[in-house]
N, C-alpha and C positions, 0 to 999 in steps of 0.2 A: 326599855326603849332608849335608844342612844341617838341624841341629836348633837349637832356641832357645838363646841364650846369656843374654839379658836379658829380663825381663818388667817392663813399666811398668804398675802397677795404674791410675794416673791421671796425666795430664799434658797438655801442650798442644804441638802441633807448629806451627811457623811463627808463634809467639806474637807478637801485636801487628800482624801483617800482614793483608792482605785475604783470604788463604787460610788463616786460622787454623783448626785442627782439634783437637777434643778427643780425647785418647787414653784409651781404657778397655781395660784388660787387653791391651795391645799387646805382642806378642812380636817380638823382633829377633834375627836371626842374628849371628854374629861378623863383623866387617868383613873378616876374613881370607878369608871365602868369596868376597867381591867380588874381592879381590886375586888369589887362586888361580885363579878362573875367568878373569879378565882375562889372566893370564899364559899359561894354557893356550890361550885363544882366539887371542892374538897369535902363538903358536907354530904355529897351525893344527891343534891337537889337537881332535878332536870332543868335545863336551860333552854330558853327560846329567846333569841335576840332579834329585835326589830331595830334596824340600823338605818339612819338617814343615807340615802343614795349620795355617793360622792365623798363620804368620809374616808379618810385614810384607813385602810384595812391592815391591821397588824396585831400580833399577839392573839389573845383570846377572841378577837373580833373577826378573825379570818374564817372563811368557809373551810370545810374539810376537817373540822374538829368533831367532837362527840356530841354536838348539839345543833339545833336548827337555827339558821340565820336567814332572816328575811330583810332584803334591802328594799326600802320604800321611801317615798317622799314624805316629809314631815307634815302629815295631814291626818285628821281624825278618821277619814274614810278608809285608811289602811286597816282599821280594826274590823271592817266588814268585807274585806277582799276574799275572793275564792282561794287564793294561795294561802292566806293565813288560816282560814277555816280548814283547808285540806291538811294542814300541818298537825292538827290536833290528834288524829288517829296515830300518826307516826310517833308523836310525843308520848301518847299513852303506852304504845308498844315499848318504847325505849325505857319509860318509867318502870313498867312491869319487869323488864329484863334486868334493870338496875336493882330493883328491890329483891328479885330472886337471887341475883349474884351476891348482894350484901348479906343475905341470910346465910350464905356459905362461908363468909369470912370468919377467921378466928376472932374470938372476943377479946383476947389480950392485945393491948396496943403495941406491945413489943414485936408482935408477929405481923403487924400491918406493914405493907410496902407501898410507898408513894410511887405511882407510875407517872412518869413525865414524858 
């Protein structure tokens, strides 16, 4: 579960560059979320992220990766939502596929390839 760690009321991202963007009430999660998710992913653990609505989405927190992302308000009731409950069958299917794929991997670390 990822909740905000820092809020920037105003600021500039990529200052002075061609892609400069004004930040207004931008919420960021802790960098540890990126580190923990990366560690779990490299170990082959399935990921399901519950992210506070409105957080800046970047890196491993973006949708479109290899795991389920649920954007929600920071409230305990998110744990009983239909959307979250419906994600579990999808997660089980992905886990089974991952386990089956890992069984086919070579056992020598020298033959393993990091996919980025």
